[in-house]
N, C-alpha and C positions, 0 to 999 in steps of 0.2 A: 750718494752724495758725495761731492769732494770739497774740501774746504780748506782755503790756505791757511795755515795756523803758525807759520814761521820761515824761517830761513838760516841756513848755517854758512860757515865760511869755506873757501874752496878746499882748504887742508880738512876741515871735517868733512867735507863732501868725499874725498879722496878717501879718508880712512873707511867711512861706510861702503864706498864703491869696493874697496879692496877685499874688505869682509863678504858683501854681496858675490862677488865673482868667485872669491874661494868657495863658498857654500856651494854655488852653482856648479863649479868643477868638481867638487867633492860629491855632489849628487849624482854627475855624469859618471863618475868613478865606481859608483855602488853598483851601476848597471853592467859594470864588465869585471868586476873583481869579484871572483867566486869565494863564499864563505868557507869553502874547503882550504883555501890557503889561509890558515889562521893567523899567522904572524902580520901579513899585510892586511888582512880584513879587520884585525883588530886595531890596527895603527890607524885605518880608515875611519872606523867608528869612532875613536877618541879624538882624531883630529876634527872630525864632524860636530862632536859633542863641544869641544874647546870653542871652535869657531860660531857655533851657533850661540853661546854663552856670551862671546865677546860680543858678537851683532848685538844681541839684546841688551848687554850693558851699554853700547853705545847709544842705542835709543833711550835708555831710562836716565843716562847722565845728561844728554842734550835736552831731554824734555824737562829734568828737573832744572838745568840751566837756563834754559830759554822760556821756561813756563809754558809750553804748548798746550792748547786746550786737547783734552782726551775724552774718549768715550769707552764704556764697557763693551758696545756693540761696534767699535771702530779700531782701526789701525792707522799709523802713521805710514806715509810713502814720501820718498824723496824724489824729485825730478833732477837727475843727474845734470842736466843742461844749465839749469837757472840756480841749483842749490836751494829752491823752495821745498818746503815740507807741507804735506797735505795731510789732512784727517780724511780718511776713507771711512764712510759709514754706508753698512748695508741694511736693508729693511726699509720699512714706510715711512713716511714724514706726518 
């Protein structure tokens, strides 16, 4: 189920898009960076952890600011084209 629960500004949308794209880029790097290259691999893991934390903090901050409906079985999703926020729930109704 996909339910519209809010909207964010274009600048807020741009913040989360940057974090989203960074996470995807770091995931791709983990596929090619060998753990044997310890210093580089540790930097990659640290950057991934910090970026994922910032990503989650963005969602927490905005959900508190805008009072989005949430669910234990769901997660929020943004439509980057419209800045709309949706609650995505899996399972039966």
